[in-house]
C-alpha positions as CSV (number, residue, x, y, z in Angstrom):
1,M,-7.2,-23.4,-0.5
2,N,-5.3,-23.5,3.0
3,L,-6.8,-20.8,4.9
4,T,-4.7,-21.3,7.9
5,E,-1.7,-20.6,6.0
6,L,-3.3,-17.5,4.4
7,N,-4.3,-16.1,7.7
8,R,-0.7,-16.7,9.0
9,I,0.8,-14.8,6.3
10,A,-1.8,-12.0,6.5
11,T,-1.3,-11.7,10.1
12,A,2.5,-11.5,9.8
13,M,1.9,-8.5,7.1
14,V,0.3,-6.5,9.9
15,A,2.5,-7.5,12.8
16,P,2.8,-4.8,15.5
17,G,5.7,-2.4,14.7
18,K,5.9,-3.5,11.2
19,G,4.3,-2.4,7.9
20,I,4.5,-2.9,4.1
21,L,6.9,-1.2,1.8
22,A,5.1,-0.5,-1.5
23,A,7.9,-0.7,-4.1
24,D,5.7,-1.5,-7.0
25,E,5.7,1.8,-8.9
26,S,4.9,1.4,-12.6
27,S,7.8,2.2,-15.0
28,G,6.0,5.7,-15.7
29,T,5.8,6.4,-12.0
30,I,9.3,5.7,-11.2
31,K,10.4,7.6,-14.1
32,K,8.6,10.7,-12.7
33,R,10.3,10.1,-9.4
34,F,13.8,9.7,-10.9
35,D,13.3,12.7,-13.0
36,A,12.9,14.7,-9.9
37,I,16.3,13.6,-8.6
38,G,17.9,13.8,-11.8
39,V,18.4,10.0,-12.5
40,E,17.8,8.3,-15.7
41,S,15.3,5.6,-15.4
42,T,17.1,2.4,-16.8
43,E,16.4,-0.9,-15.7
44,E,19.9,-1.1,-14.1
45,N,19.2,2.1,-12.1
46,R,15.7,1.0,-11.0
47,R,17.4,-2.4,-9.9
48,D,20.2,-0.6,-8.0
49,Y,17.8,1.8,-6.1
50,R,15.5,-1.1,-5.0
51,E,18.4,-3.3,-4.1
52,M,19.7,-0.5,-1.8
53,L,16.3,-0.6,-0.1
54,F,16.2,-4.4,0.3
55,R,19.7,-4.6,1.7
56,S,18.9,-2.0,4.2
57,K,19.2,-4.5,7.2
58,D,18.0,-2.6,10.1
59,A,14.8,-1.2,8.3
60,M,13.9,-4.4,6.3
61,S,14.4,-6.9,9.4
62,Q,12.8,-4.7,12.2
63,Y,10.1,-2.5,10.5
64,I,9.3,-4.0,7.2
65,S,6.9,-7.0,7.1
66,G,6.4,-7.2,3.4
67,V,7.5,-5.6,-0.1
68,I,5.1,-5.1,-2.8
69,L,7.1,-5.6,-6.2
70,Y,6.4,-4.6,-9.9
71,D,6.5,-7.3,-12.4
72,E,10.0,-6.2,-13.5
73,T,11.4,-6.1,-10.1
74,I,10.3,-9.6,-9.0
75,W,12.2,-11.2,-12.0
76,Q,15.5,-9.2,-11.3
77,N,18.6,-10.4,-9.7
78,A,20.9,-8.1,-7.5
79,K,24.3,-7.1,-8.7
80,D,25.8,-10.1,-7.2
81,G,23.2,-12.4,-8.8
82,T,21.0,-13.0,-5.8
83,P,17.4,-12.8,-6.8
84,L,15.9,-9.7,-5.2
85,V,13.1,-11.9,-3.9
86,K,15.9,-13.7,-1.9
87,L,17.1,-10.5,-0.5
88,I,13.6,-9.7,0.9
89,E,13.1,-13.4,2.4
90,Q,16.6,-13.1,3.9
91,A,15.6,-9.9,5.7
92,G,12.7,-11.7,7.1
93,A,10.2,-9.9,4.9
94,I,7.5,-11.4,2.7
95,P,7.7,-10.8,-1.1
96,G,4.5,-9.6,-3.0
97,I,3.5,-8.5,-6.3
98,K,1.3,-5.9,-7.8
99,V,-1.0,-7.7,-10.4
100,D,-3.4,-5.2,-11.7
101,E,-2.5,-3.8,-15.2
102,G,-3.6,-0.2,-14.6
103,T,-6.8,1.7,-15.4
104,Q,-8.9,2.4,-18.3
105,G,-11.7,4.8,-19.0
106,L,-15.1,3.6,-17.9
107,P,-17.6,3.4,-20.7
108,M,-20.7,5.8,-20.2
109,C,-18.9,7.2,-17.2
110,P,-16.9,10.2,-18.2
111,G,-13.9,10.9,-15.9
112,E,-14.2,7.5,-14.1
113,L,-11.9,4.6,-14.4
114,V,-11.9,0.9,-14.0
115,T,-8.8,-1.2,-13.1
116,V,-8.0,-4.0,-15.7
117,G,-6.0,-7.3,-15.5
118,L,-8.1,-10.1,-14.8
119,D,-7.6,-11.8,-18.0
120,K,-4.8,-14.7,-17.5
121,L,-4.4,-13.5,-14.1
122,A,-4.7,-17.1,-12.6
123,E,-1.7,-18.2,-14.8
124,R,0.2,-15.1,-13.8
125,L,-0.4,-15.8,-10.1
126,K,1.0,-19.4,-10.5
127,K,4.0,-18.1,-12.0
128,Y,4.3,-15.4,-9.2
129,Y,3.9,-17.9,-6.6
130,E,6.7,-20.3,-7.7
131,R,9.1,-17.1,-7.8
132,G,8.3,-16.5,-4.1
133,A,5.4,-14.1,-4.1
134,R,3.0,-14.7,-1.0
135,F,0.7,-11.8,-1.5
136,A,-0.4,-9.5,-4.1
137,K,-2.0,-6.1,-4.8
138,W,-4.8,-4.9,-6.9
139,R,-5.6,-1.1,-6.8
140,A,-9.1,0.4,-7.6
141,V,-9.2,4.3,-8.1
142,I,-12.2,6.3,-7.2
143,D,-12.0,10.0,-7.8
144,I,-14.3,12.5,-6.2
145,G,-15.5,15.4,-8.3
146,S,-18.9,17.0,-9.6
147,G,-21.4,14.2,-9.8
148,I,-18.8,11.4,-9.2
149,P,-18.2,8.8,-8.2
150,S,-21.0,7.0,-9.8
151,M,-22.6,3.9,-8.4
152,T,-21.4,2.4,-11.6
153,A,-17.8,3.1,-11.0
154,I,-18.1,2.0,-7.4
155,S,-19.9,-1.3,-8.4
156,V,-17.5,-2.4,-11.3
157,N,-14.3,-1.6,-9.3
158,A,-15.6,-3.5,-6.3
159,H,-16.5,-6.4,-8.4
160,A,-13.1,-6.5,-10.1
161,L,-11.4,-6.2,-6.8
162,A,-13.5,-9.3,-5.3
163,R,-12.8,-11.5,-8.5
164,Y,-9.0,-10.6,-8.1
165,A,-9.1,-11.5,-4.3
166,A,-10.9,-15.0,-5.0
167,L,-8.3,-15.8,-7.9
168,C,-5.5,-14.9,-5.2
169,Q,-6.9,-17.3,-2.7
170,A,-7.3,-20.1,-5.0
171,A,-3.7,-19.5,-5.9
172,Q,-2.6,-19.7,-2.3
173,I,-1.7,-15.8,-2.3
174,V,-3.0,-13.4,0.3
175,P,-4.9,-10.5,-1.8
176,I,-4.3,-6.9,-0.7
177,V,-7.6,-5.2,-1.5
178,E,-6.8,-1.6,-2.2
179,P,-10.1,0.5,-3.0
180,E,-8.4,4.1,-3.1
181,V,-10.6,7.1,-2.9
182,L,-8.2,9.8,-4.1
183,M,-7.6,12.9,-2.2
184,D,-6.8,15.3,-5.2
185,G,-10.0,17.2,-5.1
186,D,-11.2,20.3,-3.0
187,H,-13.6,18.1,-1.2
188,D,-13.8,18.3,2.6
189,I,-13.1,15.4,4.9
190,D,-17.0,14.7,5.5
191,R,-17.3,14.1,1.6
192,C,-14.4,11.8,1.6
193,Y,-15.9,9.9,4.6
194,D,-19.2,9.6,2.8
195,V,-17.7,8.2,-0.5
196,T,-15.3,6.0,1.2
197,Q,-18.0,4.4,3.2
198,R,-19.9,3.6,0.1
199,V,-16.8,2.2,-1.6
200,L,-16.1,0.1,1.5
201,N,-19.5,-1.4,2.1
202,K,-19.7,-2.3,-1.8
203,T,-16.4,-3.9,-1.8
204,F,-17.3,-6.2,1.2
205,Q,-20.5,-7.1,-0.4
206,E,-18.7,-8.2,-3.4
207,L,-16.1,-10.1,-1.5
208,R,-18.8,-12.0,0.2
209,V,-20.5,-12.8,-2.9
210,Q,-17.4,-14.1,-4.5
211,R,-16.7,-16.2,-1.5
212,V,-13.5,-14.6,-0.5
213,A,-12.3,-15.6,2.9
214,L,-11.9,-12.4,5.0
215,E,-9.5,-14.2,7.3
216,G,-7.0,-14.5,4.5
217,M,-6.8,-10.9,3.1
218,V,-5.5,-7.6,4.0
219,L,-7.4,-4.2,3.4
220,K,-5.7,-1.3,2.0
221,P,-7.8,1.8,2.2
222,N,-7.5,5.5,2.1
223,M,-7.8,7.6,5.3
224,A,-10.6,9.8,5.9
225,I,-8.9,13.1,4.8
226,S,-9.4,16.4,3.3
227,G,-8.9,17.0,-0.5
228,K,-5.5,18.4,-1.3
229,K,-7.2,21.5,-2.6
230,C,-9.5,21.9,0.1
231,A,-9.4,25.3,1.9
232,K,-10.0,23.7,5.4
233,Q,-7.5,20.8,6.1
234,A,-8.8,18.5,8.9
235,S,-6.5,18.2,11.9
236,V,-4.5,15.1,12.6
237,E,-7.0,14.2,15.5
238,E,-10.0,14.6,13.3
239,V,-8.4,12.4,10.5
240,A,-7.8,9.8,13.0
241,E,-11.1,9.8,14.8
242,K,-13.1,9.9,11.7
243,T,-11.0,7.3,10.0
244,I,-11.3,4.8,12.8
245,R,-15.1,5.3,13.0
246,L,-15.4,4.8,9.4
247,L,-13.4,1.6,9.5
248,K,-15.3,0.2,12.5
249,A,-18.5,0.9,10.7
250,C,-17.4,-1.0,7.4
251,V,-14.6,-3.6,8.1
252,P,-15.5,-6.8,9.6
253,A,-13.4,-8.0,12.7
254,A,-12.6,-11.1,10.7
255,V,-10.0,-9.2,8.6
256,P,-6.7,-9.6,10.1
257,G,-5.2,-6.1,9.2
258,I,-5.7,-2.9,7.7
259,A,-2.5,-1.3,6.0
260,F,-3.1,2.3,4.8
261,L,-1.9,3.9,1.7
262,S,-0.5,7.4,2.0
263,G,-2.1,8.6,-0.9
264,G,0.0,11.8,-1.5
265,Q,0.5,13.0,2.0
266,S,3.9,14.1,3.2
267,D,6.1,11.8,5.0
268,E,5.3,13.2,8.6
269,E,1.6,13.6,7.9
270,A,1.3,9.8,6.9
271,T,3.1,8.8,10.2
272,A,1.4,11.3,12.4
273,H,-2.1,10.2,11.3
274,L,-1.2,6.4,11.7
275,N,0.0,7.2,15.2
276,A,-3.1,9.0,16.3
277,M,-5.2,6.4,15.2
278,H,-3.3,4.1,17.7
279,K,-4.1,6.3,20.5
280,L,-8.0,5.5,19.9
281,G,-7.5,1.8,20.3
282,P,-8.1,-1.2,21.2
283,L,-9.0,-2.1,17.6
284,P,-10.5,-5.2,16.2
285,W,-7.8,-5.7,13.4
286,G,-4.1,-4.9,13.1
287,L,-3.5,-1.5,11.8
288,T,-0.4,-0.4,10.0
289,F,1.3,1.2,6.9
290,S,1.6,0.1,3.3
291,Y,3.5,3.2,2.2
292,G,5.3,3.8,-1.2
293,R,6.2,7.6,-1.5
294,A,6.0,8.3,2.4
295,L,8.7,5.6,3.0
296,Q,10.7,6.4,-0.1
297,A,10.9,10.2,-0.9
298,A,13.7,10.8,1.6
299,P,15.8,7.7,0.6
300,Q,15.4,8.7,-3.1
301,K,16.6,12.2,-2.6
302,A,19.7,11.1,-0.5
303,W,20.7,8.3,-3.0
304,S,20.2,10.5,-6.1
305,G,21.6,7.6,-8.3
306,R,25.1,7.9,-6.9
307,P,26.8,4.7,-5.6
308,E,28.7,6.7,-2.9
309,N,25.2,7.7,-1.5
310,V,23.9,4.2,-0.9
311,A,24.6,4.4,2.9
312,A,22.8,7.7,3.3
313,G,20.0,6.4,1.2
314,Q,19.7,3.4,3.6
315,R,19.9,5.6,6.7
316,A,17.0,7.8,5.3
317,F,15.0,4.8,4.6
318,S,15.8,3.2,8.1
319,H,14.7,6.4,9.8
320,R,11.3,6.5,7.8
321,A,10.7,2.8,8.4
322,R,11.6,3.2,12.1
323,M,9.1,6.2,12.5
324,N,6.2,4.4,10.9
325,G,7.0,1.2,12.7
326,L,6.7,3.2,16.0
327,A,3.5,5.0,14.7
328,S,2.1,1.6,14.1
329,K,2.1,0.9,17.8
330,G,1.1,4.5,18.8
331,E,4.6,5.2,20.2
332,W,5.7,7.9,17.6
333,Q,6.6,11.7,18.6
334,S,7.3,14.3,16.3
335,S,10.4,15.3,18.4
336,L,12.1,12.1,17.1
337,E,12.0,13.4,13.7
338,Q,13.8,16.5,14.8
339,K,16.4,14.4,16.6
340,A,17.2,12.5,13.3
341,A,17.4,15.6,11.4
């Protein structure tokens, strides 16, 4: 393992003013997104859509540090035959790959899930590296509800995340470690804070046990935030303050960077929260975004599957990428959204 090189890539992934585009939607998820804009989810349409994003020169070269791909996408070529991986590299961004194989019900733990995909991961990582991937992603899903999460669910998911991270580093690939505490319930921000603290502490304990070099990874956590169904939604300032307090308590300074998931927040909410956190600096690690829907909802709608809308889709993507790029330096203002509109 060349830790200097892993650290160089991890640091580049969270460079100031840049963040990660999560374009790793599973076939089922992207079908839902395409259904919403009236586009059939064929392999060709999925390719065309992602090619449109990767060819957005302004966005990709200025605001996107890396792109998380799905297995189908990493092997695809653009319309002109150029591998999509090469388009990402040509724009100056780093190609990455989602390697988990989704979730299964956790035995003896009703309503809880464990992420699977460790079998044969070592061989798969080798092939992904040869194709150009320099980082990977594995997502654990922790739900908050009545009597959950159990310590069992937290432990098995943290263990799997650490096993995955160790396998990545052995394959010279930077692991994005993503323990996501979902915001789907009616819990308040303090309950989210407590659960996320338990999850992060257990995850870092497991990472140490499995000898993962913290300098060669990126953390992708949720923010401390109210559940979607909670009657009292925390303010932007409270989300920022509690999230930073939580991360300082749980995340060692050796980690080069933290790239947040948007987790179902609206585009502007995700941007505003990230921006507010940068007002509370200086911070011991790079802090940026690794957004999927919060970067893509607008370009998807503008594109709507029509070739004549590609330029409009790219403009919408460039705008969201720029807004989040500014937020990752604490330089975003809501008035910039109005200007673009």
